[in-house]
N, C-alpha and C positions, 0 to 999 in steps of 0.2 A: 688700712685706715689712715686717714690724715688728721692732724690737730690743726685747727685753724688759729691764727695769730693776729692780734691788733695791738697797736701800740699805745702809749699813754693817752694819746689824743684821739683815741677810737678810729684810727685809721688802719685799714686792713694791710697786712703784709703777707708774704708768702707763707704757706703752711709748713709745718714741720713733723718730724716723726714722733711717735707717742713717747719714746724714751728720752727725747730732748725735752719734751714738755714736762715729764714727770721730774726731770733734774731740775728745771727752772722753778717749778712749784716747791720743790723740797729745799731750794736754796732761797726761797723767798723773793725771787726775782720776778715772778708771775703769779697770778691768781686765776681762778677759774671763773670765766664769764658766763658761759652757758654750757649745759651738758649735752643737749641734742640740737644741732651737732656739737661735739665737744670743742670749745673755743676757749683760748686763754688770753688774759690782758697783761702785757708787760708792765712791770713796775719799775723799770729803768729806761734810761735813754739808749736810743739805738738808732742806726741809720734806717732810711726809708727805701733802700734799694729793693726794687722789684723786678721781675721778668715777665715777658709778654704772657698774658693770660687771655684765653679765648673762651667765651661762653656762648652756649647755643641753646634756643628755645624752641620746642616743638609746640606750637599753640594748638589749643582745643577748646571745645565747649563743654566737654565732661572732664577731661584729664589734660594736665600740662606736663610735659617732659622738659627736664633742664639738666644741663651737664656743663662741666667746666674742664678744660684741658690746659696743660702747661708742660713744657719740657718733654712732649711725648707721652704724658701720663694723664689718666682721668682722676682729677683730684676732687671732683664733686659730681654727683648725680642724684637727681630727685625725680619724683613723680607726685604731682599734686592733684588730688580729687576735689573738683569744684562743687559749689552748691548747686542744686537744681530744684530746691524747695522754696525759693523766695517768692515766686508767683503764688504758690499754693498758700503759703503763710500770710500773704498780703490779702488774698481773698477770704481767708479764715478771719483775719482781723476785720475786714469789712463786714463779715457776716455778724460778728460779735458787736460791732458798732451799730448795725441796723437793729438787731433784737434788743438792745439797751433802750431804744427809742420806744419800743412796745411796753416796756415795764414801767412801774411807777418811780421813775427817776426824774431828775430835772430834764427839761426839754433840750434836745441835742439836734441842732439844725443839720439838715443833710449837706454833705460835703461833695462839691462838685467843681464848679468853676472858680472857686475861691482859693484854689491851690496856685500859687505862683509857678510851682515847678511844672505843672501842666502846660504852661504858656511859655516856658523857657525855650529859646531858640537852641537847636542842637540837643534836645532832651533825649536821654537814653531811658528805655524800659529799665526799672530796677533790677529785673533778672539779668539783663545784659550788662548794666552797669556793675552788678556784683562780679561778673566773670572778667570784664575788663580790669576792674581793681585787683582781681586775684592775680592776674599776669604782672601788673606793676608791683604787686606785694611780693612776689617771688623774685623779681628783679631787684628790689630793694634788699631782700634778705640775703641774696647771694653777694650783692656789692657791699654788704655790711661785714662779711667775713673773708672775702677775696678781692684782691686788686685788679679787677677786670679791666682790660684795655680795649677789648673789641667785642660787641655783641652781634651774633648772627641768629636772625629769626626767620623761620619759614612762614611765608606770606601766602603760598597757594599750593595745592596739589600738583599743578602743572600750568604751563604758560600757553593757554589756549590760542592766544593770538599769534604766538610764535609758530604754533603748528601749521596755521594756514598761511602765514606770511613770515618765512624765516628771516627776512631782512628788516622786521619791524624795529624801529629805535625811537626813543624820544617821544615827541608828541603824537606820532602815529599810533601809539597805544590808546590814545583817546578817540580814535577813529574806528570803533568796533562796529558790531552788527547792528546797534541801535543808534548809530550816529545821525541817520536821516530820519529819525522819529523823534517828535517833540517831547513824548513821554511814554512810559510803559504801556499806557493804555493803547495808544495808536500802534505801538509795536505789536501787541496781542491781536487787535483787530486784523492787522495786516497779515500776520502769520496765520490766522484761521480764515484768510481769504474773505473776510466780512460776512461770514455765513454762520448760522446757529449751529453749534456743535452738539446739541442734545440728541439729535437722530430720532426725534419723535415723529410718529405719523401725524399727518393733518396740517392745517394752514399755520404758518409761522408769521409773526408780525414783522414789519420792515425795520422797526427801531431795534438797535442792537445795545445790549449791555455787557460789561466785563464782570464776571462773577469769580469770587474767591471759592476754589474748590474746598480748601479748609478755611472756615470762617476765621477772621482775625481775632474774634473773641475766644476762639479755641486754639490759638497759637499760630494761626496761618499767616503767611507772609505776603508781601506785594511783588514777589518775584514772578516772571513770566511762567515758570513752570507750575505755580499755584493758581494762575488765572486762565480763564476760558471764556470764550465769547458765546453769549446766549442772546436769543431774542427777548423782546419785553415780555411777551406772553409766557414763554417758557421759564424766564427769571422769576416772574411773579408766582407761577405754578410750583416751581421748585421750593420757594421760600414758604408756601403755603402747605407744603408737604404732599402735594398731589401726585409726585413722581420722585424717583431718586436718580441722581445723576450716576451713570455707570462709568466711573473713572476711578483709577487707584488712588489710595490715600497719599496725599503729598509726603514725601520723605525729605523735604529740604529744610526742616526746621533748624537742625544743627548745622547744616551748610550755610544757611543764611546767618546764624549767629556767628560762625567763624568769619564770615566776610565783614560783618559789622565790627567784630573784635579787632580783627587785623587793620581795618580802617582807622579805628580809633587809636590803636597803638602806633600806627605811622604817624599820626597827629602829635602824640605826646612823647614820643621817644625816637631817638636817632640811632638807628641800627642798620646792620648790612643785611639785605634781604636775599632769601634763597627760596628754591622751589622744592615741592615734595618729590619730584622725580629725581632730582639730584641727591637728595636724602636717601631715597630708596636704593639708588645705584650704589652709592657708597657703603651703605650698611649691608647690602647683599653680597655685591661683587668684590669689594675691597676688604671689609671687616668680617664677613661671613657671620653675622650676627643675627638672632632671632628678633621678631618684630615686637618691640616694646617701646613705650613713649620715651624712656630715658635713653635706650640705645639710639633712638632716631635723633636725640639730641646730641648724642657723641657724635654721630655721622655729621650733623649739621656743622659742628665745631672744625671738622677737618678739611684740609684742601684735597684736592684730587690726588690719589695715590698715596697720601700720608698714612703711617701706621701709628697705633697708639696702644699703651699699656692699660689694660682694663682694671677697673675697681670692682671687687667682688661683693660690695655692699651698696645698696641703694637707700636713700632717705625718703620714706613715704610720708607724705602730708595730706591732711583732709581739712578742708575748711568747714567750720560749723558755725551756727548762730552763737550769739553771746550768752544766752540762757535759754531756759524753758519757762514759758509764761502761762501756761494752762495750770491753774491752781486747783481746780476740782474737775470731776467727771461725773457722768450720770444725767438723767433727764433733768432733774432739779438740783444739780451740782451737789448732791448729798455725799459724795466721796471725795476727800481731799487727796491730792496728788503731792508727795513729798519732793517739791521742786528744789528745795534748798539743801543743805547738808543733812545727810542721815548717817549716823555713826561716824561723822567727821568727814564724810566723802560726798562729792557731788557727781552728777553725770558727766561722763567723758573724762574724769580724773583717771590718771595712768597709775595703776596700783600693782603691787607685788604680794600675792597670797601664796599659801602652801599648795594651793590647787591650780596655780597658774599666774601668769603675768599678762595683763591687758587693760584695755579701756573699759570703764564702767558703761555697760549698754543700757541695763535697767536695774532699778533698785526695789527692794522689798522691805517693808518695815520689820520683817523677821530677822534681817541681817543677811540674807542670801541674795547676793547680787549676780547679774549675768554679765559676764566678761566677753570681749571680742578683740580681735586685732584692728589694726588701723584700717586694713582693707575689708573689714567686715566678717572675717571668719571667726567661728565660735571658738573661745578658749575654754569656757565653763558655763554651763547654763544656770548653776546654782552654787556659787562659791561662798563659802563662809567667810565673812570679812570682819567678824567681831573679835578675832583673835589673830595675833601674828600677821598683821596686815600693814604694809608701808606704802605710803603714797610716793610715788617716784617723781610724778610731776602733776601740777595742778591744771585745771581745765583752762584752756585759752581757746582763741578762734581759729588758731592753726594748730591741729593735733600732728605729732611728729614721732616716727618710730623708724628705726634701722631694721631692714630685712635683706636677706640674701638676694643677690641679683640673679637673673636667668643665666644659666651656665650656656655658652655657645655650644653648638653641636660638635665642633672641632675640638673644643676644650674637653668634651667628655671622653673622646678617644685618647687625648693626652693625659687625662687624669687631673685636671684642674684648669684654672684661668691661665691663659698664656698671653704673649704679646701679639698684637695684629698690626 
């Protein structure tokens, strides 16, 4: 474990060993800044000398992996679980707003084109914006405790253009398979040979439409893999429910989100780009590590052939909403839900009881709470919190907990974590 250090002006310095931090605090030369991860703030003047610190990030639409290396050692590694409930919560909010109009309350006009954010150029869907902001939040949190000199970010699984054209460089990357098509619609029509793909018997109309296999209202995308050519007759019959299109469900939702996230990060952040095939090669062939997001981030930090000393702890993070706003439940809202503090604790508080340590998952008015780890594993289904309970940390939008890292296969044979 490392203790992270910041100076009097909140500028991050190189981390130190726990014994050094303990002596500085005991002598009154430092104070505790945060407990997870453990960070101290110096109360004395010191030089600001730092060493090269490389940070790597494995982007994702569900989980982010992040790691930092310096002097051949992993000094930070984390795994961040992103929110995937934003769209659902917005739909629920819209449902509540619609039902209010039917009750005996003041008139509430329908909201649609009166929102300036809907007309904003370059607008992102709230679910995507949340994930982009989560990547940038992790970047800021790392830079707040470590003097990062270089960021390396994985931007794609592989370089598909380089596979077909090994000599591609510079502007040639913009001359891909869709260069000669003025938009995606024309590309899909040409790909399907300007023929209806419904394979129905009978006469087809001459006019062609481009149909979304998974509707945009259901999370479908405008990528060519989610588009298919249909004639006007088949298109109308399909939407009328007269037949079903025999195609597999699109599995490109998260791939599309990743593409948008990486594009947005490139606009807002200056980093050194890398590809997934390079990450996988270094993780499997050089480091011999199992597949995890934080080990992928460790591999992203390294140069080819470089070795590193691993860290046996990983900081797990989970992004949650600010609060729970459903106050009642039941057909007529007859049962109140304790969304505030109950026995002095709120949902997602990190507490220590005689029956286990974990985050509050569910509260009961009887004083028996359900506890879970940050990864969602059950700690206790009905822990008594009325006696001998200590709150270790209050609820925030970023929950944090240290857990043991996955042990590499070769380390099992050696009996512990080794250098790679």
